[in-house]
N, C-alpha and C positions, 0 to 999 in steps of 0.2 A: 501493500499500497506505501503510495506516496504521500509526500507531506500534501500535497491539494487534495487529493482523496480524501485526508484524515480530515482536513480542513468543512469540505465540504458535508462529511459525514456529522461532525461537532456542526456545523450550521443548519442542517439539518433536523438533526435532533431537538435541539436548542430552541431551536423555532416550532417544533411540533408540541413543546413543552410549555413553551410559553405562550402557545396559542391554547391550552389545554386551560391552562391555570388561567387566561384569562375569561373562560368563559365560565371558569367555574366561581373567579372571581364576582363575575357581573352577580350570580346566581343568587351565593352567599351574598354576598351585602346586601341584596332585594328580601332577606327573609327579615322577619320580626321578630326584635332582639328574644319573646316568648318563646320563641322556638327553641332556643337554648336551654342544658338543661344547667343553667348560672342563676342562683338566687338574685331576683330583681333589684335587690338590696346590695349588695353585693358588686352588682352591674355597673350600678347607679353611683356607689363608690366609688369603683377602680373606675370610673368613666373608658370600661372594659371596648364600647361602642370605637368610640376616638381610637384607642391605643387598638383594635383590628383595621381600621381603616388605617391609618400609620403605616402598621407592619404590612400590611395584604398591598399596598400602592409602594411603598420601598419597597418590596420584590420585585412587584412587576416592576419599576426602575431599572435595579440588577439585572432582569432576564432582558430588559430592551437594549440595558449597556450593551451586555452578554451578544448579544446577536448583531449592535451593529461594529464591535470590535472584532466579530469572525468577518461579515461583509467584506470592512477595508481588507483586513485581511487578506480575504481570498480574492481581490481586486489586485491588490499589490502596489495598496496605497498605505500609507503612515496616517493614520487614524488624529486628528487633535482629539484628545482626553477634553478639552474644555468647550469644544462643538458636540461632541459626544453627549456631554453630561447638563449643559445646555440643549441640545433637542429633546435629550428624551426625558430633563425637566417639565419643557413645558409640554410635550405630547402627556405625563402622565398627570399634571395638572391639569390639562385640558379636559381630560377624559374625568379627573375625579370630581370638577367643578362641576361638566353636561350629566354626573351621574345625579 
């Protein structure tokens, strides 16, 4: 297996995982908090909803950044991390805002 083949395999794998995660995230975020097996007093005290949103969008951002980095490697281009981070931040913030 060549380096290019390995990059393509990792890119496809990470893209698939991200797509599945994104769909699961959209479903889970729209579930009512009452459907969770956590006492309401604990949910309110821990701000569990806010923590869940922050963590889940953070993981989505990491996955998207990984895809962008692998895509840049596949093209043979050196990506600028600041541009990647900025693009991912804007994309995830827009998605979160629309959600």
